[in-house]
N, C-alpha and C positions, 0 to 999 in steps of 0.2 A: 810071065806074071811077076816073077821075082824083082825085076828092075822097077816095075810100077810100085811095088810095096816099099822098096828102098827109097824111091822118090817121095812117096807120100810120107814115109817115116821121117825123112830129112826135113820136109816142109813143115810137118807138125812139130818137130823138134825146134826148128828156128822160130816159129810162131810162139811156141811155148816158152822159149828163152826170152823173147821180147816181152811177152805178157808177164812172165815171172819176174823179170828185172824191174819192170814198171811197178808191179805190185809190191815188191820188196822195198823199192825206194819210197813208195807211198806209206807203207807200214812203218818204215824206219823214221820218216819225217813226223808221222803222227805220234809215235812212241817217244821219240827223243826231242822233238821240237826243232831239230837241226836238219839241214840238207844232208843227204847221203854222201859219205866220203868216197865217192867213186873216182875212177881214174881221170875222167874228164874235168872233174871239179876240184882243182888244186886248192882253191880257197877253203872249201869245206874240209878237205883233208888236213890242211895246216891248222885249222881252228879246233879240231877235235882231238881228244886224247888218243894215245896209242891203243888203249883198251877198246875204245869205240871203233877205231879203224879196223883192228883185228876182229872185233865182233861182227862188223859189217862184212868183212872178207869171209868169215866163217859162215855167216848166213847166206851170202852169195854162193859159196861153194855148195852148201847144203841144198839150196834151191836148184842149182844146176844139176846136182846129182839126182834129185827127185824127178826132175824133168826128163833126164836121160833114162832113168829106170822105167818111168812111166811110158815113155815112147817105145823103148825096147820091148816091154811087156805087151803093149798094144800091137806092135808089129808082129810079135810071136803069135799072139792070138789070131791075128788076121791071116798069117801064114798057115796056122793049124786049121783055120776055118776053110781056107781055099783048098787045102789038101783033102779035107773030109767031105766037103760039099762043093766041088768046083762048078756045078751048074748054077749055084746061087750067086756067085761073084761075077 
């Protein structure tokens, strides 16, 4: 059962990362009116100030950390649930 939980946790983490990234880009664009200064968008990075680029990097790191913690906690709860009630899983 443990490999299945790891697989599900990985899939949820990847999907969460993609959704979180798109959400952050959308929020950034709505708040600043500019494209997000991400790695693939060199034009946006060169047009924005260093403060905005650092701010976006910090927001990206915070989003990734929240997704990681949420995924780990969810996986821990699932493991605890399978150990306490294996017949339900």
